[in-house]
mmCIF file of the N, C-alpha and C atoms, coordinates in Angstrom:
data_MODEL
# 
_entry.id   MODEL 
# 
loop_
_atom_site.group_PDB 
_atom_site.id 
_atom_site.type_symbol 
_atom_site.label_atom_id 
_atom_site.label_alt_id 
_atom_site.label_comp_id 
_atom_site.label_asym_id 
_atom_site.label_entity_id 
_atom_site.label_seq_id 
_atom_site.pdbx_PDB_ins_code 
_atom_site.Cartn_x 
_atom_site.Cartn_y 
_atom_site.Cartn_z 
_atom_site.occupancy 
_atom_site.B_iso_or_equiv 
_atom_site.pdbx_formal_charge 
_atom_site.auth_seq_id 
_atom_site.auth_comp_id 
_atom_site.auth_asym_id 
_atom_site.auth_atom_id 
_atom_site.pdbx_PDB_model_num 
ATOM 1   N N  . UNK A 1 1  ? 0.850   -1.166  0.000  1.00 0.00 ? 1  UNK A N  1 
ATOM 2   C CA . UNK A 1 1  ? 0.000   0.000   0.000  1.00 0.00 ? 1  UNK A CA 1 
ATOM 3   C C  . UNK A 1 1  ? 0.898   1.233   0.000  1.00 0.00 ? 1  UNK A C  1 
ATOM 4   N N  . UNK A 1 2  ? 0.621   2.123   -0.916 1.00 0.00 ? 2  UNK A N  1 
ATOM 5   C CA . UNK A 1 2  ? 1.401   3.354   -0.998 1.00 0.00 ? 2  UNK A CA 1 
ATOM 6   C C  . UNK A 1 2  ? 0.892   4.361   0.037  1.00 0.00 ? 2  UNK A C  1 
ATOM 7   N N  . UNK A 1 3  ? 1.689   5.372   0.334  1.00 0.00 ? 3  UNK A N  1 
ATOM 8   C CA . UNK A 1 3  ? 1.200   6.410   1.244  1.00 0.00 ? 3  UNK A CA 1 
ATOM 9   C C  . UNK A 1 3  ? -0.101  7.051   0.751  1.00 0.00 ? 3  UNK A C  1 
ATOM 10  N N  . UNK A 1 4  ? -0.220  7.255   -0.556 1.00 0.00 ? 4  UNK A N  1 
ATOM 11  C CA . UNK A 1 4  ? -1.441  7.858   -1.106 1.00 0.00 ? 4  UNK A CA 1 
ATOM 12  C C  . UNK A 1 4  ? -2.639  6.932   -0.917 1.00 0.00 ? 4  UNK A C  1 
ATOM 13  N N  . UNK A 1 5  ? -2.429  5.636   -1.079 1.00 0.00 ? 5  UNK A N  1 
ATOM 14  C CA . UNK A 1 5  ? -3.522  4.680   -0.877 1.00 0.00 ? 5  UNK A CA 1 
ATOM 15  C C  . UNK A 1 5  ? -3.953  4.654   0.583  1.00 0.00 ? 5  UNK A C  1 
ATOM 16  N N  . UNK A 1 6  ? -2.972  4.723   1.478  1.00 0.00 ? 6  UNK A N  1 
ATOM 17  C CA . UNK A 1 6  ? -3.297  4.745   2.907  1.00 0.00 ? 6  UNK A CA 1 
ATOM 18  C C  . UNK A 1 6  ? -4.122  5.982   3.229  1.00 0.00 ? 6  UNK A C  1 
ATOM 19  N N  . UNK A 1 7  ? -3.691  7.141   2.753  1.00 0.00 ? 7  UNK A N  1 
ATOM 20  C CA . UNK A 1 7  ? -4.408  8.405   2.984  1.00 0.00 ? 7  UNK A CA 1 
ATOM 21  C C  . UNK A 1 7  ? -5.810  8.341   2.401  1.00 0.00 ? 7  UNK A C  1 
ATOM 22  N N  . UNK A 1 8  ? -5.912  7.801   1.198  1.00 0.00 ? 8  UNK A N  1 
ATOM 23  C CA . UNK A 1 8  ? -7.212  7.677   0.545  1.00 0.00 ? 8  UNK A CA 1 
ATOM 24  C C  . UNK A 1 8  ? -8.138  6.770   1.357  1.00 0.00 ? 8  UNK A C  1 
ATOM 25  N N  . UNK A 1 9  ? -7.600  5.673   1.854  1.00 0.00 ? 9  UNK A N  1 
ATOM 26  C CA . UNK A 1 9  ? -8.399  4.758   2.674  1.00 0.00 ? 9  UNK A CA 1 
ATOM 27  C C  . UNK A 1 9  ? -8.865  5.404   3.961  1.00 0.00 ? 9  UNK A C  1 
ATOM 28  N N  . UNK A 1 10 ? -7.960  6.145   4.593  1.00 0.00 ? 10 UNK A N  1 
ATOM 29  C CA . UNK A 1 10 ? -8.326  6.856   5.827  1.00 0.00 ? 10 UNK A CA 1 
ATOM 30  C C  . UNK A 1 10 ? -9.436  7.853   5.545  1.00 0.00 ? 10 UNK A C  1 
ATOM 31  N N  . UNK A 1 11 ? -9.292  8.585   4.455  1.00 0.00 ? 11 UNK A N  1 
ATOM 32  C CA . UNK A 1 11 ? -10.319 9.563   4.092  1.00 0.00 ? 11 UNK A CA 1 
ATOM 33  C C  . UNK A 1 11 ? -11.638 8.893   3.760  1.00 0.00 ? 11 UNK A C  1 
ATOM 34  N N  . UNK A 1 12 ? -11.587 7.744   3.078  1.00 0.00 ? 12 UNK A N  1 
ATOM 35  C CA . UNK A 1 12 ? -12.811 7.013   2.731  1.00 0.00 ? 12 UNK A CA 1 
ATOM 36  C C  . UNK A 1 12 ? -13.557 6.566   3.977  1.00 0.00 ? 12 UNK A C  1 
ATOM 37  N N  . UNK A 1 13 ? -12.811 6.301   5.038  1.00 0.00 ? 13 UNK A N  1 
ATOM 38  C CA . UNK A 1 13 ? -13.428 5.901   6.304  1.00 0.00 ? 13 UNK A CA 1 
ATOM 39  C C  . UNK A 1 13 ? -13.864 7.099   7.133  1.00 0.00 ? 13 UNK A C  1 
ATOM 40  N N  . UNK A 1 14 ? -13.561 8.307   6.649  1.00 0.00 ? 14 UNK A N  1 
ATOM 41  C CA . UNK A 1 14 ? -13.940 9.516   7.374  1.00 0.00 ? 14 UNK A CA 1 
ATOM 42  C C  . UNK A 1 14 ? -13.114 9.747   8.625  1.00 0.00 ? 14 UNK A C  1 
ATOM 43  N N  . UNK A 1 15 ? -11.886 9.243   8.635  1.00 0.00 ? 15 UNK A N  1 
ATOM 44  C CA . UNK A 1 15 ? -11.028 9.357   9.807  1.00 0.00 ? 15 UNK A CA 1 
ATOM 45  C C  . UNK A 1 15 ? -10.027 10.491  9.632  1.00 0.00 ? 15 UNK A C  1 
ATOM 46  N N  . UNK A 1 16 ? -9.797  11.229  10.709 1.00 0.00 ? 16 UNK A N  1 
ATOM 47  C CA . UNK A 1 16 ? -8.726  12.214  10.722 1.00 0.00 ? 16 UNK A CA 1 
ATOM 48  C C  . UNK A 1 16 ? -7.423  11.476  11.016 1.00 0.00 ? 16 UNK A C  1 
ATOM 49  N N  . UNK A 1 17 ? -6.307  12.179  10.884 1.00 0.00 ? 17 UNK A N  1 
ATOM 50  C CA . UNK A 1 17 ? -5.030  11.573  11.229 1.00 0.00 ? 17 UNK A CA 1 
ATOM 51  C C  . UNK A 1 17 ? -4.974  11.250  12.725 1.00 0.00 ? 17 UNK A C  1 
ATOM 52  N N  . UNK A 1 18 ? -5.593  12.078  13.532 1.00 0.00 ? 18 UNK A N  1 
ATOM 53  C CA . UNK A 1 18 ? -5.640  11.824  14.976 1.00 0.00 ? 18 UNK A CA 1 
ATOM 54  C C  . UNK A 1 18 ? -6.438  10.553  15.252 1.00 0.00 ? 18 UNK A C  1 
ATOM 55  N N  . UNK A 1 19 ? -7.602  10.410  14.617 1.00 0.00 ? 19 UNK A N  1 
ATOM 56  C CA . UNK A 1 19 ? -8.427  9.219   14.812 1.00 0.00 ? 19 UNK A CA 1 
ATOM 57  C C  . UNK A 1 19 ? -7.705  7.971   14.316 1.00 0.00 ? 19 UNK A C  1 
ATOM 58  N N  . UNK A 1 20 ? -7.039  8.073   13.177 1.00 0.00 ? 20 UNK A N  1 
ATOM 59  C CA . UNK A 1 20 ? -6.291  6.924   12.653 1.00 0.00 ? 20 UNK A CA 1 
ATOM 60  C C  . UNK A 1 20 ? -5.160  6.564   13.606 1.00 0.00 ? 20 UNK A C  1 
ATOM 61  N N  . UNK A 1 21 ? -4.500  7.570   14.163 1.00 0.00 ? 21 UNK A N  1 
ATOM 62  C CA . UNK A 1 21 ? -3.452  7.296   15.139 1.00 0.00 ? 21 UNK A CA 1 
ATOM 63  C C  . UNK A 1 21 ? -3.975  6.529   16.333 1.00 0.00 ? 21 UNK A C  1 
ATOM 64  N N  . UNK A 1 22 ? -5.129  6.939   16.825 1.00 0.00 ? 22 UNK A N  1 
ATOM 65  C CA . UNK A 1 22 ? -5.744  6.224   17.954 1.00 0.00 ? 22 UNK A CA 1 
ATOM 66  C C  . UNK A 1 22 ? -6.111  4.803   17.550 1.00 0.00 ? 22 UNK A C  1 
ATOM 67  N N  . UNK A 1 23 ? -6.679  4.637   16.362 1.00 0.00 ? 23 UNK A N  1 
ATOM 68  C CA . UNK A 1 23 ? -7.100  3.313   15.899 1.00 0.00 ? 23 UNK A CA 1 
ATOM 69  C C  . UNK A 1 23 ? -5.920  2.356   15.760 1.00 0.00 ? 23 UNK A C  1 
ATOM 70  N N  . UNK A 1 24 ? -4.774  2.878   15.321 1.00 0.00 ? 24 UNK A N  1 
ATOM 71  C CA . UNK A 1 24 ? -3.594  2.046   15.122 1.00 0.00 ? 24 UNK A CA 1 
ATOM 72  C C  . UNK A 1 24 ? -2.647  2.054   16.309 1.00 0.00 ? 24 UNK A C  1 
ATOM 73  N N  . UNK A 1 25 ? -2.994  2.829   17.330 1.00 0.00 ? 25 UNK A N  1 
ATOM 74  C CA . UNK A 1 25 ? -2.170  2.868   18.524 1.00 0.00 ? 25 UNK A CA 1 
ATOM 75  C C  . UNK A 1 25 ? -0.835  3.579   18.333 1.00 0.00 ? 25 UNK A C  1 
ATOM 76  N N  . UNK A 1 26 ? -0.842  4.591   17.470 1.00 0.00 ? 26 UNK A N  1 
ATOM 77  C CA . UNK A 1 26 ? 0.378   5.357   17.216 1.00 0.00 ? 26 UNK A CA 1 
ATOM 78  C C  . UNK A 1 26 ? 0.081   6.848   17.335 1.00 0.00 ? 26 UNK A C  1 
ATOM 79  N N  . UNK A 1 27 ? 1.131   7.630   17.411 1.00 0.00 ? 27 UNK A N  1 
ATOM 80  C CA . UNK A 1 27 ? 1.012   9.075   17.462 1.00 0.00 ? 27 UNK A CA 1 
ATOM 81  C C  . UNK A 1 27 ? 0.541   9.590   16.097 1.00 0.00 ? 27 UNK A C  1 
ATOM 82  N N  . UNK A 1 28 ? -0.314  10.608  16.059 1.00 0.00 ? 28 UNK A N  1 
ATOM 83  C CA . UNK A 1 28 ? -0.741  11.169  14.769 1.00 0.00 ? 28 UNK A CA 1 
ATOM 84  C C  . UNK A 1 28 ? 0.424   11.589  13.870 1.00 0.00 ? 28 UNK A C  1 
ATOM 85  N N  . UNK A 1 29 ? 1.567   11.969  14.478 1.00 0.00 ? 29 UNK A N  1 
ATOM 86  C CA . UNK A 1 29 ? 2.747   12.304  13.665 1.00 0.00 ? 29 UNK A CA 1 
ATOM 87  C C  . UNK A 1 29 ? 3.190   11.097  12.842 1.00 0.00 ? 29 UNK A C  1 
ATOM 88  N N  . UNK A 1 30 ? 3.014   9.902   13.405 1.00 0.00 ? 30 UNK A N  1 
ATOM 89  C CA . UNK A 1 30 ? 3.378   8.686   12.685 1.00 0.00 ? 30 UNK A CA 1 
ATOM 90  C C  . UNK A 1 30 ? 2.480   8.509   11.470 1.00 0.00 ? 30 UNK A C  1 
ATOM 91  N N  . UNK A 1 31 ? 1.199   8.800   11.618 1.00 0.00 ? 31 UNK A N  1 
ATOM 92  C CA . UNK A 1 31 ? 0.276   8.723   10.481 1.00 0.00 ? 31 UNK A CA 1 
ATOM 93  C C  . UNK A 1 31 ? 0.711   9.716   9.410  1.00 0.00 ? 31 UNK A C  1 
ATOM 94  N N  . UNK A 1 32 ? 1.056   10.919  9.813  1.00 0.00 ? 32 UNK A N  1 
ATOM 95  C CA . UNK A 1 32 ? 1.530   11.926  8.844  1.00 0.00 ? 32 UNK A CA 1 
ATOM 96  C C  . UNK A 1 32 ? 2.759   11.420  8.111  1.00 0.00 ? 32 UNK A C  1 
ATOM 97  N N  . UNK A 1 33 ? 3.672   10.773  8.823  1.00 0.00 ? 33 UNK A N  1 
ATOM 98  C CA . UNK A 1 33 ? 4.876   10.223  8.189  1.00 0.00 ? 33 UNK A CA 1 
ATOM 99  C C  . UNK A 1 33 ? 4.510   9.114   7.212  1.00 0.00 ? 33 UNK A C  1 
ATOM 100 N N  . UNK A 1 34 ? 3.576   8.238   7.600  1.00 0.00 ? 34 UNK A N  1 
ATOM 101 C CA . UNK A 1 34 ? 3.165   7.146   6.712  1.00 0.00 ? 34 UNK A CA 1 
ATOM 102 C C  . UNK A 1 34 ? 2.565   7.698   5.426  1.00 0.00 ? 34 UNK A C  1 
ATOM 103 N N  . UNK A 1 35 ? 1.824   8.800   5.559  1.00 0.00 ? 35 UNK A N  1 
ATOM 104 C CA . UNK A 1 35 ? 1.130   9.353   4.402  1.00 0.00 ? 35 UNK A CA 1 
ATOM 105 C C  . UNK A 1 35 ? 2.011   10.257  3.546  1.00 0.00 ? 35 UNK A C  1 
ATOM 106 N N  . UNK A 1 36 ? 3.160   10.632  4.065  1.00 0.00 ? 36 UNK A N  1 
ATOM 107 C CA . UNK A 1 36 ? 4.064   11.499  3.309  1.00 0.00 ? 36 UNK A CA 1 
ATOM 108 C C  . UNK A 1 36 ? 4.658   10.700  2.143  1.00 0.00 ? 36 UNK A C  1 
ATOM 109 N N  . UNK A 1 37 ? 4.636   11.276  0.966  1.00 0.00 ? 37 UNK A N  1 
ATOM 110 C CA . UNK A 1 37 ? 5.250   10.604  -0.175 1.00 0.00 ? 37 UNK A CA 1 
ATOM 111 C C  . UNK A 1 37 ? 6.700   10.325  0.165  1.00 0.00 ? 37 UNK A C  1 
ATOM 112 N N  . UNK A 1 38 ? 7.116   9.082   -0.083 1.00 0.00 ? 38 UNK A N  1 
ATOM 113 C CA . UNK A 1 38 ? 8.474   8.695   0.245  1.00 0.00 ? 38 UNK A CA 1 
ATOM 114 C C  . UNK A 1 38 ? 8.697   8.519   1.730  1.00 0.00 ? 38 UNK A C  1 
ATOM 115 N N  . UNK A 1 39 ? 7.592   8.380   2.472  1.00 0.00 ? 39 UNK A N  1 
ATOM 116 C CA . UNK A 1 39 ? 7.689   8.194   3.916  1.00 0.00 ? 39 UNK A CA 1 
ATOM 117 C C  . UNK A 1 39 ? 8.232   6.828   4.262  1.00 0.00 ? 39 UNK A C  1 
ATOM 118 N N  . UNK A 1 40 ? 8.015   6.433   5.480  1.00 0.00 ? 40 UNK A N  1 
ATOM 119 C CA . UNK A 1 40 ? 8.584   5.190   5.990  1.00 0.00 ? 40 UNK A CA 1 
ATOM 120 C C  . UNK A 1 40 ? 7.766   3.981   5.552  1.00 0.00 ? 40 UNK A C  1 
ATOM 121 N N  . UNK A 1 41 ? 7.466   3.892   4.262  1.00 0.00 ? 41 UNK A N  1 
ATOM 122 C CA . UNK A 1 41 ? 6.574   2.833   3.780  1.00 0.00 ? 41 UNK A CA 1 
ATOM 123 C C  . UNK A 1 41 ? 7.199   1.451   3.811  1.00 0.00 ? 41 UNK A C  1 
ATOM 124 N N  . UNK A 1 42 ? 8.501   1.358   3.982  1.00 0.00 ? 42 UNK A N  1 
ATOM 125 C CA . UNK A 1 42 ? 9.123   0.040   3.991  1.00 0.00 ? 42 UNK A CA 1 
ATOM 126 C C  . UNK A 1 42 ? 9.207   -0.563  5.393  1.00 0.00 ? 42 UNK A C  1 
ATOM 127 N N  . UNK A 1 43 ? 8.855   0.195   6.387  1.00 0.00 ? 43 UNK A N  1 
ATOM 128 C CA . UNK A 1 43 ? 8.902   -0.321  7.750  1.00 0.00 ? 43 UNK A CA 1 
ATOM 129 C C  . UNK A 1 43 ? 7.830   -1.383  7.952  1.00 0.00 ? 43 UNK A C  1 
ATOM 130 N N  . UNK A 1 44 ? 8.152   -2.442  8.723  1.00 0.00 ? 44 UNK A N  1 
ATOM 131 C CA . UNK A 1 44 ? 7.151   -3.485  8.998  1.00 0.00 ? 44 UNK A CA 1 
ATOM 132 C C  . UNK A 1 44 ? 5.882   -2.941  9.642  1.00 0.00 ? 44 UNK A C  1 
ATOM 133 N N  . UNK A 1 45 ? 6.007   -1.942  10.522 1.00 0.00 ? 45 UNK A N  1 
ATOM 134 C CA . UNK A 1 45 ? 4.813   -1.402  11.173 1.00 0.00 ? 45 UNK A CA 1 
ATOM 135 C C  . UNK A 1 45 ? 3.884   -0.772  10.147 1.00 0.00 ? 45 UNK A C  1 
ATOM 136 N N  . UNK A 1 46 ? 4.432   -0.181  9.111  1.00 0.00 ? 46 UNK A N  1 
ATOM 137 C CA . UNK A 1 46 ? 3.613   0.417   8.074  1.00 0.00 ? 46 UNK A CA 1 
ATOM 138 C C  . UNK A 1 46 ? 2.883   -0.672  7.297  1.00 0.00 ? 46 UNK A C  1 
ATOM 139 N N  . UNK A 1 47 ? 3.548   -1.771  7.062  1.00 0.00 ? 47 UNK A N  1 
ATOM 140 C CA . UNK A 1 47 ? 2.901   -2.891  6.366  1.00 0.00 ? 47 UNK A CA 1 
ATOM 141 C C  . UNK A 1 47 ? 1.750   -3.445  7.197  1.00 0.00 ? 47 UNK A C  1 
ATOM 142 N N  . UNK A 1 48 ? 1.946   -3.512  8.507  1.00 0.00 ? 48 UNK A N  1 
ATOM 143 C CA . UNK A 1 48 ? 0.876   -3.960  9.392  1.00 0.00 ? 48 UNK A CA 1 
ATOM 144 C C  . UNK A 1 48 ? -0.295  -2.980  9.360  1.00 0.00 ? 48 UNK A C  1 
ATOM 145 N N  . UNK A 1 49 ? 0.004   -1.698  9.404  1.00 0.00 ? 49 UNK A N  1 
ATOM 146 C CA . UNK A 1 49 ? -1.054  -0.684  9.334  1.00 0.00 ? 49 UNK A CA 1 
ATOM 147 C C  . UNK A 1 49 ? -1.794  -0.780  8.007  1.00 0.00 ? 49 UNK A C  1 
ATOM 148 N N  . UNK A 1 50 ? -1.071  -1.032  6.919  1.00 0.00 ? 50 UNK A N  1 
ATOM 149 C CA . UNK A 1 50 ? -1.711  -1.174  5.613  1.00 0.00 ? 50 UNK A CA 1 
ATOM 150 C C  . UNK A 1 50 ? -2.667  -2.356  5.606  1.00 0.00 ? 50 UNK A C  1 
ATOM 151 N N  . UNK A 1 51 ? -2.269  -3.450  6.228  1.00 0.00 ? 51 UNK A N  1 
ATOM 152 C CA . UNK A 1 51 ? -3.150  -4.621  6.307  1.00 0.00 ? 51 UNK A CA 1 
ATOM 153 C C  . UNK A 1 51 ? -4.402  -4.290  7.099  1.00 0.00 ? 51 UNK A C  1 
ATOM 154 N N  . UNK A 1 52 ? -4.233  -3.572  8.211  1.00 0.00 ? 52 UNK A N  1 
ATOM 155 C CA . UNK A 1 52 ? -5.388  -3.179  9.015  1.00 0.00 ? 52 UNK A CA 1 
ATOM 156 C C  . UNK A 1 52 ? -6.284  -2.207  8.246  1.00 0.00 ? 52 UNK A C  1 
ATOM 157 N N  . UNK A 1 53 ? -5.683  -1.278  7.519  1.00 0.00 ? 53 UNK A N  1 
ATOM 158 C CA . UNK A 1 53 ? -6.475  -0.330  6.733  1.00 0.00 ? 53 UNK A CA 1 
ATOM 159 C C  . UNK A 1 53 ? -7.277  -1.085  5.686  1.00 0.00 ? 53 UNK A C  1 
ATOM 160 N N  . UNK A 1 54 ? -6.636  -2.053  5.038  1.00 0.00 ? 54 UNK A N  1 
ATOM 161 C CA . UNK A 1 54 ? -7.344  -2.864  4.049  1.00 0.00 ? 54 UNK A CA 1 
ATOM 162 C C  . UNK A 1 54 ? -8.533  -3.579  4.662  1.00 0.00 ? 54 UNK A C  1 
ATOM 163 N N  . UNK A 1 55 ? -8.343  -4.120  5.861  1.00 0.00 ? 55 UNK A N  1 
ATOM 164 C CA . UNK A 1 55 ? -9.436  -4.818  6.551  1.00 0.00 ? 55 UNK A CA 1 
ATOM 165 C C  . UNK A 1 55 ? -10.554 -3.847  6.915  1.00 0.00 ? 55 UNK A C  1 
ATOM 166 N N  . UNK A 1 56 ? -10.196 -2.656  7.387  1.00 0.00 ? 56 UNK A N  1 
ATOM 167 C CA . UNK A 1 56 ? -11.213 -1.653  7.724  1.00 0.00 ? 56 UNK A CA 1 
ATOM 168 C C  . UNK A 1 56 ? -12.019 -1.249  6.495  1.00 0.00 ? 56 UNK A C  1 
ATOM 169 N N  . UNK A 1 57 ? -11.327 -1.084  5.375  1.00 0.00 ? 57 UNK A N  1 
ATOM 170 C CA . UNK A 1 57 ? -12.031 -0.714  4.143  1.00 0.00 ? 57 UNK A CA 1 
ATOM 171 C C  . UNK A 1 57 ? -12.971 -1.828  3.694  1.00 0.00 ? 57 UNK A C  1 
ATOM 172 N N  . UNK A 1 58 ? -12.542 -3.083  3.819  1.00 0.00 ? 58 UNK A N  1 
ATOM 173 C CA . UNK A 1 58 ? -13.410 -4.206  3.436  1.00 0.00 ? 58 UNK A CA 1 
ATOM 174 C C  . UNK A 1 58 ? -14.652 -4.238  4.327  1.00 0.00 ? 58 UNK A C  1 
ATOM 175 N N  . UNK A 1 59 ? -14.477 -3.982  5.619  1.00 0.00 ? 59 UNK A N  1 
ATOM 176 C CA . UNK A 1 59 ? -15.631 -3.935  6.516  1.00 0.00 ? 59 UNK A CA 1 
ATOM 177 C C  . UNK A 1 59 ? -16.572 -2.805  6.121  1.00 0.00 ? 59 UNK A C  1 
ATOM 178 N N  . UNK A 1 60 ? -16.014 -1.653  5.814  1.00 0.00 ? 60 UNK A N  1 
ATOM 179 C CA . UNK A 1 60 ? -16.830 -0.507  5.415  1.00 0.00 ? 60 UNK A CA 1 
ATOM 180 C C  . UNK A 1 60 ? -17.588 -0.782  4.127  1.00 0.00 ? 60 UNK A C  1 
ATOM 181 N N  . UNK A 1 61 ? -17.026 -1.616  3.274  1.00 0.00 ? 61 UNK A N  1 
ATOM 182 C CA . UNK A 1 61 ? -17.687 -1.972  2.011  1.00 0.00 ? 61 UNK A CA 1 
ATOM 183 C C  . UNK A 1 61 ? -18.730 -3.062  2.193  1.00 0.00 ? 61 UNK A C  1 
ATOM 184 N N  . UNK A 1 62 ? -18.847 -3.594  3.413  1.00 0.00 ? 62 UNK A N  1 
ATOM 185 C CA . UNK A 1 62 ? -19.884 -4.579  3.695  1.00 0.00 ? 62 UNK A CA 1 
ATOM 186 C C  . UNK A 1 62 ? -19.436 -6.023  3.575  1.00 0.00 ? 62 UNK A C  1 
ATOM 187 N N  . UNK A 1 63 ? -18.125 -6.286  3.632  1.00 0.00 ? 63 UNK A N  1 
ATOM 188 C CA . UNK A 1 63 ? -17.647 -7.659  3.550  1.00 0.00 ? 63 UNK A CA 1 
ATOM 189 C C  . UNK A 1 63 ? -17.552 -8.269  4.935  1.00 0.00 ? 63 UNK A C  1 
ATOM 190 N N  . UNK A 1 64 ? -17.955 -9.529  5.058  1.00 0.00 ? 64 UNK A N  1 
ATOM 191 C CA . UNK A 1 64 ? -17.868 -10.250 6.312  1.00 0.00 ? 64 UNK A CA 1 
ATOM 192 C C  . UNK A 1 64 ? -16.399 -10.589 6.574  1.00 0.00 ? 64 UNK A C  1 
ATOM 193 N N  . UNK A 1 65 ? -15.865 -10.266 7.762  1.00 0.00 ? 65 UNK A N  1 
ATOM 194 C CA . UNK A 1 65 ? -14.450 -10.507 8.025  1.00 0.00 ? 65 UNK A CA 1 
ATOM 195 C C  . UNK A 1 65 ? -14.076 -11.984 8.123  1.00 0.00 ? 65 UNK A C  1 
ATOM 196 N N  . UNK A 1 66 ? -15.050 -12.838 8.386  1.00 0.00 ? 66 UNK A N  1 
ATOM 197 C CA . UNK A 1 66 ? -14.763 -14.268 8.521  1.00 0.00 ? 66 UNK A CA 1 
ATOM 198 C C  . UNK A 1 66 ? -14.843 -14.973 7.176  1.00 0.00 ? 66 UNK A C  1 
ATOM 199 N N  . UNK A 1 67 ? -15.937 -14.755 6.463  1.00 0.00 ? 67 UNK A N  1 
ATOM 200 C CA . UNK A 1 67 ? -16.133 -15.468 5.198  1.00 0.00 ? 67 UNK A CA 1 
ATOM 201 C C  . UNK A 1 67 ? -15.508 -14.762 4.012  1.00 0.00 ? 67 UNK A C  1 
ATOM 202 N N  . UNK A 1 68 ? -15.312 -13.453 4.134  1.00 0.00 ? 68 UNK A N  1 
ATOM 203 C CA . UNK A 1 68 ? -14.790 -12.690 3.005  1.00 0.00 ? 68 UNK A CA 1 
ATOM 204 C C  . UNK A 1 68 ? -15.847 -12.380 1.963  1.00 0.00 ? 68 UNK A C  1 
ATOM 205 N N  . UNK A 1 69 ? -17.087 -12.748 2.244  1.00 0.00 ? 69 UNK A N  1 
ATOM 206 C CA . UNK A 1 69 ? -18.182 -12.506 1.312  1.00 0.00 ? 69 UNK A CA 1 
ATOM 207 C C  . UNK A 1 69 ? -18.907 -11.218 1.676  1.00 0.00 ? 69 UNK A C  1 
ATOM 208 N N  . UNK A 1 70 ? -19.495 -10.593 0.672  1.00 0.00 ? 70 UNK A N  1 
ATOM 209 C CA . UNK A 1 70 ? -20.261 -9.369  0.916  1.00 0.00 ? 70 UNK A CA 1 
ATOM 210 C C  . UNK A 1 70 ? -21.515 -9.737  1.698  1.00 0.00 ? 70 UNK A C  1 
ATOM 211 N N  . UNK A 1 71 ? -21.787 -8.956  2.723  1.00 0.00 ? 71 UNK A N  1 
ATOM 212 C CA . UNK A 1 71 ? -22.981 -9.187  3.535  1.00 0.00 ? 71 UNK A CA 1 
ATOM 213 C C  . UNK A 1 71 ? -24.218 -8.777  2.765  1.00 0.00 ? 71 UNK A C  1 
ATOM 214 N N  . UNK A 1 72 ? -25.318 -9.453  3.053  1.00 0.00 ? 72 UNK A N  1 
ATOM 215 C CA . UNK A 1 72 ? -26.604 -9.115  2.431  1.00 0.00 ? 72 UNK A CA 1 
ATOM 216 C C  . UNK A 1 72 ? -27.042 -7.748  2.932  1.00 0.00 ? 72 UNK A C  1 
ATOM 217 N N  . UNK A 1 73 ? -27.584 -6.949  2.048  1.00 0.00 ? 73 UNK A N  1 
ATOM 218 C CA . UNK A 1 73 ? -28.088 -5.629  2.422  1.00 0.00 ? 73 UNK A CA 1 
ATOM 219 C C  . UNK A 1 73 ? -29.388 -5.784  3.191  1.00 0.00 ? 73 UNK A C  1 
ATOM 220 N N  . UNK A 1 74 ? -29.536 -5.019  4.258  1.00 0.00 ? 74 UNK A N  1 
ATOM 221 C CA . UNK A 1 74 ? -30.752 -5.097  5.092  1.00 0.00 ? 74 UNK A CA 1 
ATOM 222 C C  . UNK A 1 74 ? -31.868 -4.307  4.476  1.00 0.00 ? 74 UNK A C  1 
# 
């Protein structure tokens, strides 16, 4: 996940950098660094955050986290 993709995902979820920092258990400055072009994208922690962001986006899109299938609309 690129810094731009991470930022886009955060924005799609309606999260501020402060909220994303709380969600990932990091300082908001760390989120700013992750989102900076050429930031610390090769760090393992960033890869973990990218995986979590991907999971959050899938949940927001209505996918079941266990089955991976889209949930039925109510």
